[in-house]
C-alpha positions in Angstrom: -51.6 148.8 97.4 -48.6 148.3 99.2 -47.4 152.2 98.7 -50.2 152.9 100.6 -49.3 151.1 103.6 -52.4 148.2 103.0 -52.7 145.1 100.8 -55.9 142.7 98.9 -57.0 141.7 102.6 -58.0 144.8 103.2 -60.2 145.8 100.1 -63.6 146.8 101.3 -65.1 147.5 97.4 -64.7 146.3 94.3 -65.9 147.5 91.1 -65.6 145.6 87.5 -66.0 146.4 84.1 -66.5 144.0 81.6 -66.7 144.2 77.8 -68.2 141.1 77.0 -70.9 139.1 79.1 -68.8 136.1 78.3 -66.0 136.2 80.3 -67.9 136.7 83.2 -67.7 133.3 84.7 -63.3 133.7 83.6 -63.4 136.4 85.3 -65.3 134.8 89.0 -62.5 132.3 89.1 -59.5 134.7 88.5 -61.3 136.8 91.5 -61.6 133.9 93.6 -57.9 133.2 93.2 -56.5 136.6 93.4 -59.1 138.4 96.6 -59.5 134.8 98.3 -59.9 132.5 100.4 -63.8 134.2 101.5 -65.0 136.3 102.6 -64.6 138.6 99.2 -64.7 142.2 99.6 -67.8 143.7 98.3 -68.6 144.0 94.2 -70.3 145.0 91.6 -69.9 143.9 88.1 -71.6 145.4 85.1 -71.4 144.4 80.9 -71.0 147.6 79.6 -70.6 148.5 75.7 -66.8 149.9 75.7 -64.2 150.9 77.4 -61.9 154.2 76.4 -59.3 151.9 74.6 -61.0 149.1 72.9 -58.1 146.7 73.3 -59.2 147.0 76.9 -61.5 144.2 78.0 -61.8 144.8 81.5 -61.1 147.3 84.3 -61.4 146.7 87.8 -61.2 150.3 90.2 -61.1 149.0 94.5 -61.7 150.9 97.4 -59.1 149.5 100.2 -59.0 150.4 104.1 -55.6 152.2 105.1 
C-alpha cells in the first residue's frame, strides 16, 4: 500500500478467505485491530474448503483508493 501511495485507512473493500470456521471470531478481532478504528472497509468473509497451499489458513485481498 505504501508503495502505491496509500495506506490501510484508504481501504474500500476487503475479501477474506478462511479455511476454518472456528477462526472467524479471532479473525474479526485481528481485523478490528489492523483496520480500526471504525468505520471499517466493506468486507466479505468466506469459509472455504482449502487454499492452494495446505499450510495456508487465510487469504486476504484488499482494494484501496489511491
